[in-house]
C-alpha positions in Angstrom: -35.6 -52.1 36.9 -34.0 -55.3 38.3 -32.6 -56.8 35.5 -31.7 -60.2 37.2 -35.0 -60.5 38.2 -36.7 -59.9 35.1 -34.7 -62.1 33.0 -34.2 -65.1 34.9 -30.6 -65.8 33.5 -29.1 -68.9 34.3 -25.9 -67.2 34.5 -26.7 -63.3 35.2 -24.2 -60.7 35.3 -22.4 -59.6 39.0 -23.4 -56.3 40.3 -20.2 -54.0 40.8 -22.3 -51.0 41.5 -26.0 -49.8 41.5 -25.6 -49.1 37.8 -23.1 -51.3 36.6 -22.9 -55.0 36.0 -20.3 -56.8 34.6 -21.2 -60.4 32.5 -19.6 -63.4 33.9 -18.2 -64.1 30.1 -17.0 -60.5 29.7 -14.2 -60.2 27.3 -10.8 -59.6 28.7 -9.9 -56.9 26.0 -12.3 -54.9 24.3 -14.0 -55.5 20.9 -14.8 -52.2 20.1 -13.0 -50.2 17.6 -12.2 -47.5 19.5 -8.9 -47.1 22.4 -9.9 -46.1 26.0 -7.7 -43.1 25.0 -10.1 -42.2 22.2 -13.4 -43.0 24.1 -12.3 -40.6 26.8 -11.5 -37.8 24.1 -14.8 -38.3 22.4 -16.7 -38.1 25.8 -15.2 -34.7 26.6 -17.4 -33.3 23.5 -20.2 -35.6 23.7 -22.5 -33.8 25.9 -22.3 -30.3 24.1 -21.4 -31.7 20.7 -24.6 -31.0 17.9 -23.4 -34.0 16.0 -24.3 -36.0 18.9 -27.4 -34.0 19.8 -29.0 -34.2 16.3 -28.5 -38.1 16.0 -30.2 -38.3 19.4 -32.6 -36.5 18.7 -33.3 -38.5 15.4 -33.3 -41.9 17.5 -35.8 -40.3 19.8 -37.8 -39.2 17.0 -38.1 -42.8 15.8 -38.9 -44.4 18.9 -41.8 -42.3 19.5 -43.1 -43.0 16.0 -42.4 -46.7 16.5 -43.2 -46.8 20.4 -41.7 -49.6 22.6 -42.8 -51.6 25.8 -39.9 -52.3 28.1 -36.3 -51.1 28.0 -34.1 -50.7 24.8 -30.9 -52.4 25.1 -28.4 -50.5 23.6 -26.1 -52.9 22.3 -22.2 -51.5 21.7 -23.4 -48.1 23.5 -19.8 -46.8 24.1 -19.8 -44.2 26.6 -23.6 -44.1 26.7 -24.0 -41.0 24.7 -27.5 -42.4 23.3 -28.4 -43.9 26.3 -28.2 -41.2 28.6 -30.1 -39.1 26.2 -33.2 -41.3 26.4 -32.8 -41.9 29.9 -33.2 -38.2 30.3 -36.4 -38.0 28.2 -37.7 -40.5 30.0 -36.9 -43.8 28.1 -35.7 -46.8 29.8 -32.5 -48.2 28.6 -29.7 -51.2 29.3 -26.4 -50.4 28.3 -24.4 -53.2 27.3 -20.7 -52.4 26.1 -17.8 -54.9 25.9 -15.1 -51.7 26.9 -14.7 -51.9 30.7 -14.3 -47.8 30.4 -17.4 -47.3 28.2 -19.5 -49.4 30.7 -18.3 -47.6 33.6 -18.8 -44.0 32.3 -22.1 -44.8 31.4 -22.8 -46.2 34.5 -21.9 -43.0 36.2 -24.3 -41.3 33.8 -27.2 -42.9 35.6 -27.5 -45.6 32.6 -28.1 -49.2 34.0 -25.0 -50.4 32.3 -23.5 -54.1 31.5 -19.8 -54.8 30.8 -20.0 -57.5 28.1 -21.5 -58.4 24.8 -24.7 -59.5 23.6 -23.6 -63.6 23.1 -22.0 -63.2 26.3 -25.1 -62.5 28.4 -27.1 -65.6 27.0 -30.2 -64.0 27.4 -33.7 -66.4 27.2 -35.3 -66.5 23.9 -37.8 -63.5 23.1 -36.6 -61.9 26.5 -36.5 -58.2 25.5 -38.8 -55.7 23.6 -36.4 -53.4 21.7 -32.6 -53.2 20.7 -30.6 -50.5 19.5 -27.7 -50.7 17.5 -26.2 -47.1 17.1 -23.2 -46.6 14.3 -22.1 -50.1 15.7 -23.1 -52.6 12.4 -20.8 -51.2 10.3 -17.5 -52.2 12.4 -18.6 -55.5 13.0 -16.8 -58.5 11.4 -19.7 -60.8 12.7 -22.6 -58.5 11.8 -24.8 -61.5 10.5 -24.0 -63.2 13.7 -25.1 -60.6 16.1 -28.1 -59.7 14.2 -29.2 -63.7 14.6 -28.5 -63.0 18.3 -30.9 -60.1 18.1 -33.6 -61.8 16.4 -33.3 -64.6 18.9 -33.9 -62.6 22.1 -36.0 -59.8 20.8 -39.8 -60.6 21.6 -42.3 -61.3 18.8 -43.4 -57.9 18.8 -40.1 -56.3 19.6 -38.4 -53.6 17.7 -34.8 -53.2 16.4 -33.5 -49.6 16.0 -30.4 -48.7 14.1 -28.3 -46.2 12.6 -25.3 -46.7 10.1 -23.3 -44.4 7.9 -24.6 -44.1 4.6 -23.8 -43.2 1.0 -21.1 -45.1 -0.8 -19.2 -42.4 -2.5 -18.8 -40.4 0.4 -16.3 -43.2 1.6 -12.9 -41.6 3.0 -9.8 -42.0 5.2 -12.1 -41.4 8.2 -14.0 -44.4 7.5 -10.7 -46.4 7.0 -9.3 -45.1 10.3 -12.8 -45.5 12.3 -12.8 -49.5 11.0 -16.0 -49.2 9.1 -16.1 -52.4 6.5 -18.7 -50.3 4.6 -21.3 -47.3 4.1 -24.6 -48.6 3.7 -27.2 -48.2 1.0 -31.1 -48.5 1.8 -30.8 -51.8 -0.5 -27.7 -53.1 1.4 -29.2 -52.6 4.8 -32.7 -53.8 3.7 -31.3 -56.9 2.5 -29.1 -57.5 5.0 -32.1 -57.3 7.7 -34.4 -59.0 5.6 -32.0 -62.1 5.5 -31.7 -62.0 9.3 -35.4 -62.4 9.4 -36.4 -58.8 10.1 -38.9 -56.7 8.2 -37.9 -53.3 8.0 -40.4 -50.9 8.8 -38.6 -47.4 8.1 -35.3 -46.2 6.5 -34.5 -42.8 6.4 -31.6 -40.7 5.5 -30.3 -37.9 8.0 -27.5 -35.5 8.3 -27.9 -34.5 4.8 -26.3 -31.1 5.6 -23.1 -32.7 5.8 -23.3 -34.6 2.4 -21.4 -32.0 0.7 -18.8 -30.9 3.4 -18.0 -34.3 3.7 -17.6 -34.8 -0.2 -15.2 -31.9 -0.6 -13.3 -32.1 2.2 -12.8 -35.8 2.9 -14.0 -38.3 -0.2 -12.7 -36.2 -3.2 -9.1 -35.7 -1.4 -9.3 -39.5 -0.6 -9.6 -40.5 -4.2 -6.9 -38.0 -5.0 -4.7 -40.0 -2.5 -4.7 -36.8 0.1 -5.4 -37.4 3.5 -8.7 -36.3 5.0 -8.9 -32.6 5.9 -11.5 -33.4 8.6 -11.8 -36.1 11.0 -14.4 -37.6 12.7 -12.9 -36.4 16.4 -13.1 -32.9 15.3 -16.7 -33.5 14.1 -18.1 -34.8 17.3 -16.2 -32.5 19.5 -17.7 -29.1 17.6 -19.7 -27.3 20.2 -23.2 -26.8 19.6 -23.5 -23.0 18.8 -27.0 -21.3 17.8 -26.4 -22.3 14.0 -25.5 -25.9 15.4 -28.9 -25.9 16.9 -30.8 -24.6 14.2 -29.1 -27.0 11.6 -30.1 -29.7 14.3 -34.1 -28.6 14.1 -33.9 -28.7 10.3 -32.0 -32.0 10.5 -34.8 -33.7 12.7 -37.6 -32.1 10.9 -36.4 -33.1 7.5 -35.1 -36.6 8.3 -36.1 -39.1 5.9 -37.8 -36.0 3.6 -34.4 -35.7 1.7 -33.5 -38.5 -0.2 -29.5 -38.2 0.7 -27.7 -37.9 3.8 -24.4 -39.3 5.9 -26.7 -41.6 7.6 -29.3 -43.9 7.9 -32.1 -44.3 10.6 -33.6 -48.0 10.2 -36.5 -49.3 12.4 -36.9 -52.8 12.2 -39.3 -55.6 13.4 -39.4 -59.4 13.3 -41.1 -60.8 10.2 -44.4 -62.1 10.6 -44.7 -65.9 10.7 
């Protein structure tokens, strides 16, 4: 896909390699929540982690359920964990990440990647057909502004796919350390999207199998003033064995069928005029 030719930008990103573009207004410093050091550490386990594998399959299931035309623009793509998986199963993706290391790593995975943020790209109105925000919205100070820009660049029948952390009473030190502003409820994310002009097509809980462990090992100790006994870096680096693969299959099969989970998978589109 020739992103410059297809989108007719006034100031398109410059190409640094066949898969890496850099926005002319790329931020000098990363606006992401994670440092380069932490991103490197997370990348070690991403390819074999059951947590990433489960989330990727839940996202892919949602995309197959609500098909898209054209590429999915993965905003705040990190190291390309989602984009590289979707590319491997046949989806077309563009990874957009302000952190230089993240954009470079995702490009090395064969994903068309842009270092920059969505506002800096200055995409034309209604120029893309699908956007992904995967565990990004909860980090943003300007979440409503980002949703407004997504609304502007998304086509009239385009779709927005999101994952966010869920269940308020699971808040713990891990949320503080990750820079989360909140854990979402279905009501809260629906309201935020509605206010931004979107119609929610689907909201589904997943990671129901983590609710009890996180409650016991994180949330309860946090409320007692005890530091979390398990953190996200250990969780996502946990390699996938036969039990983990079984849990992944169960999680994907039961996504949305159990009314509780540590994450939400949301699909939305523009409201009909």
